[in-house]
BABAMI-416507 format. One record per atom (N, C-alpha, C): x, y, z; residue in one letter. Coordinates in pm, whole numbers, plus 32768, in hexadecimal, padded with zeros to 4 digits. Example, Ala and Ser with C-alpha at 12.3 -4.5 7.8 and 13.67 -1.06 7.14 Angstrom:
<sites>
85277DC7830CA;84CE7E3E830CA;85287EB6830CA;85057F1F82C4S;85577F9682CAS;850A80038313S;
</sites>
This chain:
<sites>
8096812683C3M;803880BF8395M;807F80488358M;80F28060831EL;81427FF582E1L;81CD7FF78320L;81D37FCB839DS;82537FC983E3S;826A7F498431S;82017EF68440A;820F7E788488A;82307E0B8422A;82B07DFB8406A;82DD7D9E839FA;82BD7D0D83C4A;82997CBD8360T;827A7C308379T;82CC7BD6831ET;83037B6F8358L;83477B07830BL;82DF7AA282DCL;82FA7A5A8271P;829879F9823FP;8284798782A0P;820D7951829FN;81EB78E082F4N;8218785E82B0N;829D784C82ACI;82DA77DA8268I;8333779182CCI;832B770E82D6P;838276C48331P;841576DE8313P;846476E7837BG;84F476F6836DG;852477808349G;84CC77E6835BV;84F0786C832CV;856E78A3836FV;858F786F83E4N;8608789D842AN;867E783E841BN;867077DC83C4S;86D9777583BBS;874477938353S;872B77F182FAF;878B780E828EF;8810783C82C9F;887D78058295Q;8901782082CCQ;8942789F8297Q;891278CF8225G;894B794981ECG;890179C6821BG;89267A3B81E7P;88E07AB7820AP;884F7AB281DAP;87F17AD88232S;87657AE2820CS;87267B51825FS;86C97B998222F;868C7C098269F;860D7C368222F;85B57C73826EH;853E7CB48237H;85697D3C8202H;852A7D6A8196T;85507DEB815BT;85427E5E81BET;84E47E51821EH;84D27EBB8283H;854E7EC882DCH;85997E5A82E9Y;86127E59833CY;868E7E4A82E4Y;86937E99827BW;87047E93821FW;87867EB2826AW;87F07E658251P;886E7E7C8299P;88A27F0B8285P;88D87F4482EFK;890D7FCC82E8K;89967FD082A4K;89DE7F6282ABE;8A607F5E8268E;8A4C7F4781D3E;8AAC7F738180P;8AA07F5E80EFP;8A8E7ECA80CDP;8A3A7EB1806AL;8A197E288045L;8A377E127FB2L;8A817DA97F93S;8AA27D8B7F08S;8A5C7D0A7EDCS;8A1F7D107E65F;89E07C997E2CF;8A357C5D7DBCF;8AA57C9B7DA0A;8AF87C737D2EA;8B1E7BE07D36A;8AF97B967CCDG;8B1C7B097CC6G;8ACF7AAF7D24G;8A737AE57D71K;8A2C7A957DD6K;89AD7A557D9BK;898879E67DD8R;890779A77DBBR;88A379DF7E20R;88457A2F7DEFV;87EA7A787E48V;875A7A4D7E30V;87107A3B7E9DA;86817A227E95A;86367A9A7ECBA;85CC7AC47E86V;85717B297EBBV;84E77AEA7EC0V;84AE7AE67F37I;84287AB07F49I;83C77B257F56I;836B7B317EF5G;83077B9A7EF9G;831E7C087E93G;82C27C197E33P;82D07C827DCEP;826D7CF57DE3P;825B7D227E60G;82047D947E79G;824B7E167E5AG;821A7E847E91A;82537F077E71A;82E77F0E7E93A;830D7EDF7F0AT;839A7EE07F32T;83E87E777EE6T;83AB7E017ED5G;83EF7D957E8DG;84127DBC7E00G;83B87E037DBDI;83D27E2E7D33I;844C7E887D2DI;84587EE57D8BQ;84CE7F3C7D8CQ;854C7EEB7DAAQ;85427E8F7E09T;85B57E3C7E2FT;85E27DE57DBAT;85837DA27D7CI;85A27D487D0CI;85E87D937C9CI;85B67E0A7C7BT;85F07E597C0ET;86807E7C7C2BT;869D7E9D7CA7E;87257EC57CCBE;87837E4E7CD7E;87557DE47D1AV;87AA7D6E7D2EV;87D17D2F7CA8V;87747D2F7C49A;878C7CEF7BC7A;87FF7D2F7B79A;88217DAB7B9CK;888C7DF07B53K;89157DB07B68K;892A7D767BDFT;89B17D447BFET;89B57CB37C2CT;89447C787C50A;89467BF07C87A;897A7B8C7C21A;89C17B277C54G;89E97ABB7BFBG;896E7A767BC5G;89107A5A7C1FH;888E7A247BF6H;88257A4C7C5CH;87B47A777C2BL;87457AA17C82L;86CC7A487C66L;86947A107CD0T;861979C27CC5T;85AB7A0A7D11T;853E7A297CCBV;84CD7A6F7D08V;845E7A0B7D24V;84337A047DA0F;83C679AB7DC7F;834779FE7DD3F;82E979E47D7AQ;82707A367D70Q;81F479E57D93Q;81A87A177DF3R;812579DD7E10R;80B67A2B7DC9R;80BA7AB17DD5T;80537B057D98T;80947B6C7D3CT;807D7B647CB9P;80B67BC97C5EP;80737C507C75P;80B57CBB7C47Q;80877D447C60Q;806B7D8E7BDDQ;80047DE17BE0W;7FF07E427B74W;804E7EB77B91W;80BB7EC07B4AA;811D7F2B7B61A;81237F867AE6A;814480037AFFA;814B80657A92A;81CF80B27A9DA;820080E97A2DP;8281812E7A2FP;828181A97A89P;82EE81B77AD5L;82FF822B7B2EL;832A82A67AE0L;838082937A7CH;83B483027A2BH;83FD836B7A7FH;844A833C7ADFN;849E83997B2BN;850C83D17AD3N;8533844B7AEEA;85A284897AA4A;85E484F17AFEA;865F85157ADBK;86A2857D7B27K;865986027B16K;8650864C7B83I;860C86CE7B81I;8674873C7B75I;8668878D7B0FT;86C887FA7AFAT;86B188687B61T;871388BE7B6FK;8707892F7BCDK;869289897BA4K;867F89987B22E;861389EF7AF2E;858A89B47B14E;857B89317AFFV;84FC88EF7B1FV;84E388F37BB6V;854C88DC7C04M;853C88DF7C96M;851489697CC5M;854E89D07C88A;852A8A597CADA;84978A747C8DA;84698A3F7C1BH;83DC8A517BF4H;83808A0A7C57H;83A689917C80I;835689477CE1I;834B89957D64I;83BD89C97D94R;83BC8A127E13R;83668A8F7E0AR;83688ACF7D99E;83178B487D87E;82828B287D8AE;82618AAA7D6CN;81D48A857D62N;81A68A257DD0N;81F28A217E3EY;81CC89C97EACY;813C89E17ED9Y;81168A5E7EE9A;80918A7D7F1BA;80258A447EBFA;80388A527E3ED;7FD58A1D7DDED;7FD389857DDED;804A89487DEAI;805388B67DEBI;800B887E7E66I;802988B77EDBF;7FEA88867F55F;7F54889F7F54F;7F2C890F7F1AS;7E9D892F7F12S;7E5588C87EBBS;7E9488A37E4CR;7E57883F7DF3R;7E4C87B87E3BR;7EB187967E87C;7EAD87177ED0C;7E3887137F31C;7E1387857F68Q;7DA287897FC4Q;7D1C877B7F7DQ;7D1B87937EFBE;7C9D878D7EB0E;7C7E87027E7AE;7CE386AC7E70T;7CCF862C7E2DT;7CAA85BD7E8FT;7C7185547E59F;7C3F84E37EA8F;7CAC84A87F01F;7D2484957ECAG;7D8E84507F13G;7E0184A87F3DG;7DEF852D7F39C;7E59858C7F5FC;7ED085897F00C;7EBE85547E88F;7F26855A7E23F;7F0D85D27DC8F;7F6D85F07D71I;7F54865A7D0EI;7EF586297CA2I;7EDF85A57C9EH;7E89856A7C39H;7DF885677C69H;7D9D85907C12A;7D0D85867C2EA;7CCF852B7BC6A;7C6A84E07BF0A;7C2884847B93A;7BEC84D17B1DA;7BF984957AA6D;7BBC84D07A30D;7B2484C37A3DD;7AD8852E7A25P;7A4785277A39P;79FE84CD79D7P;7A4084A67969R;79FF84527906R;79FA83C07932R;79A6837378EFL;799B82E47906L;79E482997897L;7A35823878BDA;7A7F81EB7859A;7A2181AA77F4A;79AE817F7822L;7951813977CBL;790A81957769L;7911821A7782E;78CE82797729E;792C82BD76C8E;79AF82A876D9V;7A1382E77683V;7A2F828A760CV;7A3782BE7592P;7A58826A751EP;7ADC821F7534P;7AE381A574FFE;7B56814F751AE;7BDA819274F5E;7BE381D17482E;7C61820F7457E;7C8A827E74B7E;7C2B82CE74E1E;7C48833B7540E;7C70830375C8E;7C2E829975F1R;7C4C825A7672R;7CD982217673R;7CFE81DC7608E;7D8481A275FFE;7DEF820F75FFE;7DD5827C75B8A;7E3682EB75B4A;7E488329763EA;7DDC83347689F;7DE2836B7711F;7E348310776BF;7E1E828D775FW;7E6A822F77B1W;7EFE822B778AW;7F1A82387709E;7FA6824176DEE;7FE982BC771EE;7FA283297723K;7FD583A5775FK;7FF3838F77F4K;7F948354783CL;7FA7833E78CBL;801A82DC78E4L;802482757890Y;808D821078A2Y;8118824D788BY;811D82B8783DG;819D82F7781DG;81C1836B7878G;816C838778DCE;818583F87936E;81B583C879BEE;8200841A7A07P;822E83F37A8DP;81BE83F77AF3P;81CF83A97B5CG;817283B17BCBG;80FB83557BC1G;8099836F7C1AF;8025831A7C2AF;7FB0833F7BCFF;7FC8838C7B66G;7F5C83B87B10G;7F0983477AD8G;7F4A82D97AB2I;7F01826A7A75I;7EA582267ADAI;7EBD823C7B5AW;7E6882047BC3W;7E05826C7BF7W;7E3A82E17C1EM;7DE783467C5FM;7DAD83AD7BFFM;7DE283B47B85G;7DB284177B24G;7D6E83D87AADG;7D3C83607ABFN;7CFE83157A53N;7C6783327A4EN;7C2182F379F0Y;7B90830379E8Y;7B5082DC7A6DY;7AE783227A91R;7AB083157B18R;7A6782927B30R;7A5282417AC8D;7A0881C47ADCD;7A6081487AE2D;7AE481577AD1I;7B3780DE7AC8I;7B4080917B4BI;7B2480D17BBDL;7B2E808E7C3EL;7AA780657C76L;7A3C807D7C28I;79B7805A7C59I;796680077BF5I;798C800C7B76D;79437FC47B0ED;79997F517ADAD;79637ED97ADER;79B27E637AB9R;79E07E677A27R;79887E9379CEQ;79AD7E977941Q;7A187EFF7928Q;7A0C7F757966A;7A717FDD7957A;7AF67FAE7990A;7AF07F6A7A01N;7B6B7F377A3EN;7BAB7ECD79E7N;7B597E7C79A6R;7B8F7E14794DR;7BD77E5478D6R;7BA37EC378A4L;7BE27F077833L;7C6C7F3D7858L;7C777F8178CAI;7CFA7FB878F3I;7D597F467916I;7D247EDA7950S;7D787E66796FS;7DAF7E2878F0S;7D5C7E1D7889D;7D8A7DE77809D;7DF77E3F77CCD;7DE77EC377DAF;7E4B7F1F77A4F;7ED37F0A77E8F;7ED37F06786DV;7F527EF678B6V;7F8C7E6B789CV;7F367E06788EA;7F677D7F786DA;7FAE7D7E77E7A;7F767DC67784R;7FB77DCD7701R;80417E0F770DR;804B7E737760K;80CC7EB77775K;81327E5677B0K;81077E04780DT;81617DA27849T;818F7D3E77E2T;81357D0F778ER;815A7CAF7726R;81BD7CEB76C2R;81AF7D6B76A8E;820C7DAF764CE;82997DB87688E;82A27DBF770AR;83227DD7774DR;836C7D577774R;83237CE87782V;83617C6977AAV;83687C0D7730V;83DF7BE4770CK;83F37B987690K;83B77B0C7694K;83C57AC97704D;83927A417710D;82FC7A487730D;82A67A1B76D5P;82167A2676ECP;81E579D87765P;8227796B7784V;8200791A77F9V;821A79687879V;829079A67880V;82B479F778F4V;82587A7178FEV;823C7AAF788CA;81E57B24788BA;815D7B0478C8A;81247A9178A5E;80A17A6B78DAE;80A67A557970E;81167A2279A2K;81237A0D7A32K;812A7A937A7DK;815A7AFA7A39L;81697B7E7A78L;80EA7BD27A71L;80857BA27A2BI;80077BEB7A1CI;7F9F7BB47A7EI;7F6C7C067AD9P;7F077BD77B38P;7E8A7BA37AF1P;7E557B377B23K;7DDA7AFD7AEBK;7D677AFE7B4FK;7D857B177BCDT;7D1F7B0A7C35T;7CEA7B907C68T;7D207BFE7C3AY;7CEF7C827C63Y;7D107CE67BF7Y;7CC67D547BF2G;7CD67DB57B88G;7D367E257BAAG;7D607E6C7B43F;7DBE7EDB7B53F;7D847F447BB3F;7DDA7F707C10G;7DB47FDC7C6AG;7D657FB47CE4G;7D3C7F337CECT;7CF07F087D60T;7D4B7EE57DD6T;7DCD7EDD7DBDR;7E347EDD7E25R;7E8E7F547E07R;7EE07F7B7E67R;7F3D7FE87E4ER;7F927FC77DD5R;7FA480277D7BV;7FEF80107D00V;808380327D16V;80DB7FCF7D16P;816B7FED7D20P;819B80357CA3P;81F580947CB5L;823480D87C44L;82C180A07C34L;82EC808F7BB8E;836A80477BA0E;83BF808D7B36E;843E806A7B37S;849F80A17AD7S;84E7802E7A93S;84A87FF37A2EG;84E67F8579E6G;84D07EFE7A25G;846B7EF27A7AY;84547E737AC1Y;84397E007A61Y;83DF7E117A03F;83B97DA179ACF;842C7D777950F;84807DD77928E;84F47DB578D4E;85597D5E791DE;85557D5F79A2V;85B07D0B79F1V;85A37C7879C8V;85287C5079A8Y;850E7BC37989Y;853D7B9C78FDY;85737BFD78B3N;85B37BDE7833N;86487BBE7845N;867A7BD378BEQ;87097BBA78D8Q;87227B2578F0Q;87947AF278BEP;87B27A6478D1P;87D07A3E7962P;87EE7AA079B6N;88117A837A42N;87987A8A7A9FN;871E7A927A68V;86A67A9F7ABBV;86437A2F7A9AV;860E79F07B04K;85AC79847AF4K;853279A47B4BK;84BB798E7B15L;843F79A17B5FL;840879197B88L;83EA79097C08V;83AB788F7C3AV;831D78B27C66V;82BC78717C28D;822F78897C46D;8205782D7CBAD;81EA78697D2EL;81CB78187DA3L;813F77DE7DA1L;80EB780B7D44T;806977CA7D36T;807877427CF4T;80E577307CAAE;810176B07C68E;815876577CC0E;81BF76917CF9T;821D76467D4CT;823376927DCFT;81DE767F7E32P;81E976C87EB1P;826B76A97EFAP;829777087F4BI;830B76F17FA1I;82E276938012I;8332762A8028E;831675CB8093E;835F75F18112E;83DB76258102R;842576508178R;84A3769B814DR;84D776E781ABI;855B7724819DI;85BF76C181D7I;862C76A88191T;8691764981BFT;8711769481E3T;876F76548224P;87ED76968242P;883676C981C6P;881E76868154A;886476AC80D9A;88117703807CA;878C77098093G;873B77578035G;86A677458049G;866077277FDCI;85CE771E7FDEI;85A2769F7F97I;854976537FD7K;851575D87F9CK;848475EF7F73K;846775DD7EF2T;83DE75E47EC1T;83AE75577EA1T;8331754D7E78R;82FB74CC7E55R;8346748E7DDER;838474E47D8CA;83C974B47D14A;845C74937D2BA;849474C17D99G;852374A97DAFG;855E750E7E0FG;85E375057E22E;8626755D7E82E;868675BC7E3AE;868876387E67Y;86E1769F7E2FY;874676C57E9BY;87C376D47E72E;882A77027ECEE;884577967EB6E;885577E27F23F;886A78727F19F;88D978A07F78F;891179147F53D;897079577FABD;892979BC8005D;88B279E77FDBM;886B7A508024M;87D57A468007M;87827A5D806FI;86F27A5F805FI;86BB7AE4808FI;866C7B25803AV;862B7BA4805DV;85957B8C8066V;855D7BAD80D9Y;84CC7B9F80EDY;84887C2580D6Y;84437C308065A;83F47CA88048A;83627C848060A;83457C5B80DAT;82C57C1B80FAT;82667C758146T;82807CF78143G;821C7D558171G;820C7D628207G;81957D90822CF;817B7DBA82B5F;80F67D8482E8F;80E97D84836BD;80687D7183AAD;80247DF983A3D;7FC57E0D8348P;7F9E7E948321P;7F457EDF8384P;7F597F5E838BI;7F057FC283CDI;7EF57FA98463I;7EB67F3A848BT;7EA77F20851BT;7F1E7ED58555T;7F747E9E84FEG;7FE27E4B852EG;80417E91858CG;80617F0E856DA;80BD7F5985C3A;807F7F73864CA;7FFA7F888650F;7FB57F9B86CFF;7FB37F18871EF;7F9F7EA786D7D;7F987E25871AD;80197E038762D;80887E398734R;81097E18876FR;81257E6687F0R;80CB7EC18812I;80D57F0D888FI;80607EE288E8I;807B7EC88966D;80107E9E89C1D;7FC67F1A89F4D;7F707F51899EI;7F267FCB89BFI;7EAA7FA48A0DI;7E9A7FE08A84R;7E2A7FC08ADCR;7DD4803C8AF3R;7D5080288AF3G;7CF380958B0BG;7CAC80878B8FG;7C3380BD8B95V;7BE280B68C0EV;7BC880248C34V;7BCD80068CB7D;7BBA7F7E8CEBD;7C207F1C8CB4D;7C957F4F8C8DN;7D057EFC8C60N;7CE77EAF8BDFN;7C867EDF8B93V;7C677EA08B12V;7CD87EB98AB0V;7D057E528A69S;7D727E638A09S;7D3A7E918983S;7D847EE6893FL;7D5A7F1888BCL;7D537EA48858L;7DAD7E468864K;7DAE7DD48808K;7D2B7D868814K;7CFB7D72888FD;7C7C7D2C88A3D;7C087D808870D;7C107E038886K;7BA67E5D8859K;7B957E5287C1K;7C047E3E877AW;7C027E3C86E8W;7C067DAF86ADW;7BEE7D4986FEK;7BFE7CBF86CBK;7B9F7CA08657K;7B2B7CE28653D;7ACD7CCC85E5D;7AD27D3D857ED;7B3E7D898581G;7B4E7DFA8526G;7B577E7C8573G;7B9F7EDE853EP;7BB27F5C8587P;7B307FAA8595P;7B247FEF8605Q;7AB6804B861EQ;7AF580CD8650Q;7ADC813A8609T;7B1A81B8862DT;7AB8822C861BT;7AE1829E864DF;7A9B831B8630F;7AF9837185DDF;7ADA8382855EL;7B2A83D084FEL;7BB3839384E3L;7BC68315850CG;7C4B82D984FCG;7CB08316855AG;7C80836285BEI;7CD983AC8617I;7CC8838186A9I;7C4C835E86CFM;7C30833D875BM;7BE782B88763M;7BEB827C87DBV;7BA781FD87F4V;7B5C820A8878V;7ADB81E98878D;7A9181F388F6D;7AC7818F895BD;7AD081B989D8G;7B0881668A41G;7B9F81748A4FG;7BDC81C989FCF;7C6D81DF8A02F;7C8982758A08F;7C6C82B28A7AP;7C7B83438A86P;7D0B83718A6FP;7D1683E38A2CN;7D9884238A11N;7DF083D689B0N;7DBC836E8973M;7E08832A8908M;7DDE83698884M;7E3983B2884AL;7E1F83FA87CEL;7E7A83C38761L;7E3E839286F5M;7E8983538689M;7E9583B18612M;7F0A83B485D7V;7F1C83F88558V;7F23838C84ECV;7EC2838C8491M;7EBA83278426M;7E9E829C845FM;7E41829584BBG;7E15821484EDG;7DB581D3848BG;7D81815B84ACP;7D1F811A8456P;7CA481738445P;7C6C817383CEH;7BF481C183ABH;7C0F8256839BH;7C8E827D8395A;7CAE830A837BA;7CAA832382E5A;7CAC83A382C0G;7CB083C78233G;7D3C83AF81FCG;7D4A834A81A7L;7DCD83248173L;7DE5835E80E9L;7E5B834380B4G;7E808371802FG;7F138393802EG;7F3584027FEDN;7FBE84337FEDN;7FE6844C807EN;803A83F580B4F;804B83EF8145F;807784728186F;80DE84B68154P;810785338197P;8097859A819EP;804D85AA8131R;7FE1860D8130R;7F6E85E4818CR;7F4C8563818DA;7EDF853481E2A;7F0785398275A;7F81850E8294A;7FB08510831FA;7FBC859F8353A;7FDE85FA82FBE;7FE986868321E;7F6586B9835AE;7EF786988317Y;7E7586C78347Y;7E52868883CEY;7E64860383DAS;7E4385C08458S;7E9785F584CBS;7F15861284B0T;7F6D86498518T;7F3886D18547T;7F12872484E8D;7EDC87A8850DD;7E5A879A855CD;7E0687398535W;7D868727857BW;7D9E86F9860BW;7DFA8699861DV;7E1B866986A3V;7E5586DB86F8V;7EAD872986BAT;7EE8879C8701T;7E7B87FD872FT;7E1B881686D5G;7DAD886F86F8G;7D598838876BG;7D4287B5876EL;7CF6877887D9L;7D3E8787885FL;7DC18771885FI;7E0F877F88DBI;7E098810890DI;7E17886F88B3R;7E0D88FC88DBR;7D82891C8912R;7D1C88E488D1F;7C9288F888FFF;7C8388C7898FF;7CB8884E89AAA;7CAC88148A30A;7CFA88658A97A;7D7588898A75L;7DC788D58AD4L;7D8A895D8AF1L;7D53899B8A8AG;7D188A1F8A9CG;7C9E8A1E8AF6G;7C6089AB8B09R;7BE989A08B5ER;7C0489538BDER;7C8389388BF7G;7CA888F38C72G;7C7B88638C78G;7C6688238C05L;7C3B87988C03L;7CB2873B8C19L;7C9C86D18C63T;7D0986738C7FT;7D0985FC8C20T;7C9785E28BDFH;7C9785758B7DH;7C2A858C8B15H;7C4085508A9FV;7BDF85538A32V;7BC884C48A05V;7B4D84A789DEE;7B2D841E89B9E;7AB6841D8958E;7ABC83C688F6A;7A4B83B4889CA;79DB836C88E5A;795F838688BET;78EE833C88F4T;78DC82BA88A6T;789B825B88E4A;787F81DD889FA;782481F58827A;77C2824F8838A;7767826E87CAA;77B182AF8756A;780E830B8777G;785C834E870FG;78B382EC86C3G;78F38290870AS;7947822B86C8S;78F581CF8670S;788181A586A1A;782B814D8653A;77FB819285D4A;77D6821185E2A;77A4825B856EA;7811826E8505A;788B828F8532W;78F982A284D3W;791E821F8490W;792481B384DDT;7947813184A5T;78DF8106843ET;7860811C845CD;77F680FD83FBD;78058151837CD;782981D0838DH;783B82288318H;78B081FA82C3H;791C81CF8302V;7991819E82B9V;796C81248265V;792180C982A0I;78F680518257I;789A807781E4I;783F80D381FDE;77E281008195E;782D81438122E;789481928142A;78DE81DB80DBA;792B817E807FA;7944810480ABS;799180A48059S;793980527FFDS;78B6805A800FE;785C80077FBFE;7864802D7F2BE;786E7FC77ED7G;78757FDD7E47G;79027FEA7E11G;79667FF47E69L;79F17FFD7E3CL;7A297F717E2AL;7A697F597DB8L;7A997ED37D99L;7B087EA47DF6L;7B507F027E33F;7BC07EDA7E88F;7B927E897F02F;7B137E9C7F2CT;7AE37E547FA2T;7AD77DBE7F8AT;7ADB7D947F0BE;7ACD7D067EE9E;7B547CC07EDEE;7BC07D0C7EF5V;7C467CD97EDBV;7C947CCB7F5EV;7CE27C607F68D;7D3B7C4E7FDCD;7DB57CA87FCAD;7DC87D048025S;7E3E7D5B8020S;7E517D9B80A8S;7EBF7DE680B7W;7ED47E2A8137W;7E697E94814EW;7E2B7EC680E2M;7DC37F2C80F2M;7D407EF18125M;7D337E6B8121T;7CC07E2A815DT;7CEA7DD581D5T;7D627DF28209G;7D8C7DB58286G;7DBA7D25827EG;7DD57CF38206I;7DFA7C6681F6I;7E917C548202I;7EBA7BF58253N;7F457BC88256N;7F457B348279N;7F667AE28218R;7F617A50822DR;7FCB7A20828ER;802A7A7682AEN;80967A4E8308N;807B7A74839AN;80057AAE83B4V;7FE37ADA843CV;7F617A988466V;7F637A5784D8E;7EEC7A13850BE;7E7A7A788520E;7E047A5484F0G;7D907AA98501G;7D827B17849BG;7DDC7B1C8439K;7DD67B8583D3K;7DB67B4B8349K;7D5D7AE78347Q;7D357AA982C8Q;7CA77ACF829EQ;7C667B2382EDV;7BDE7B4E82CFV;7BE27BE082A3V;7BA07BFE8233R;7BA07C888202R;7B587CE58261R;7B957D58827BR;7B597DC182CBR;7B647E44827ER;7B0A7EA08298I;7B177F268260I;7B777F7382BAI;7BED7F918287M;7C587FC982DAM;7C70805D82C3M;7C3680958259R;7C5281208239R;7BD181678213R;7BD281EA821CY;7B60823981F2Y;7B698250815CY;7AFF822C8114S;7B0382328082S;7AAD82A28049S;7A858300809CG;7A32836E806BG;7A8183E0802DG;7B0583D58030G;7B5B843F7FFAG;7B8184A38066G;7BF684E08055H;7C28853880BEH;7BD785B880CFH;7BA485F68066P;7B4F866D807CP;7AD7864E80D5P;7A9485DC80C0K;7A2385B68113K;7A4F859681A1K;7AC5855981ADF;7AFA853B8232F;7B1085BC8280F;7B4A861F823FR;7B61869F8282R;7ADD86E382A8R;7A7A86D78252E;79F787108272E;79C186D682F4E;79CC86548303R;799C8611837DR;79EB864083F7R;7A6E864A83E7C;7AC286758457C;7AA48706847DC;7A93875C841BE;7A7887E88437E;79EE87FB8476E;798F87A48453A;790B87AB8490A;7914878D8526A;796B8731854BV;797F871285D9V;79BA878B8621V;7A1B87CD85E1V;7A578844861CV;79EE88B2862FV;799D88C785C8A;7937893085D0A;78D38914863EA;78AC8895864AD;784B887186B0D;78858885873CD;79038862874FA;7942887287D2A;7953890587F5A;797789548791T;798C89E387A9T;79098A2887CDT;789D8A02878AE;781B8A3F87A4E;77E28A18882BE;7804899F8856N;77CC896D88D5N;782F896F8948N;
</sites>
């Protein structure tokens, strides 16, 4: 879903004379930033990791930011042999819990409402989540933070305060705090000292909403405010999301219809696995599939596809295909399941937006938002119906 890398839609992007690359195509040979003037364009999930690492050794790092991110501490640490042994002993329980939760993570939403919990108790709970490893602060938070505007504003204010505490320059801190969308309505990047990077004298933040990039030059980057010279440019500018990887293949169905044309007004699928008019095309984690913790979610879809192939072979069938009615019903259900979720109002890869790709500026419902347990129920119902008939 996130493999079709995109460079920014900026004039002169191929004109820079020094090393430049998208993070997806990171050089295989060892790379040194020591003493170099480095630019990183894009502070998304990958950009945050890149920026944190490059800042350790670069002579000077300039970060070009268009959209700031709500990021939370990763809290990674070395795992001892004893802890690893305990994890291995409990694999079955861990995987079982992942199957029970909305997003296939070990974290389940807290059944309480943020608006109903006393302020002191609520703040203590958020302090706990902020201090723990993993996606707990996103996936294990109060169940109303992603659907209720006031609840979302409260958690957003909490994370904003944390950012202000960590960044010494108040002006820079405000630039790093999102103002146009709430916490958790886009994927939450996890970081290890990202905000402290901006306290270093060798790091500068350029806000592209104030001074947009006009072009890439042979020597560096020219913004509305002036020109910067660099030894290296790193593009952490993301991907053409979810359907982008399919668009790059000329997939043809019945009557030579192209999949790209079929999806020009948004994806239409059956269970995120099949497309009517495209027999024998089986997708694992296609658009409208049950998303979340990717390995656990993909595991289920892979098993379901495998089961379908065995079903067909066992009955001597030469092809399988979704019906138009089935695809329409599933697509309608996917859209219905997203209603009321704040993420649908936000431009992100989860709503199919990529300003660097023609035709990807209109929000679409790209994923199933009913949760993975409900997704599996729907898939198993199809299996039961086929087996009975």
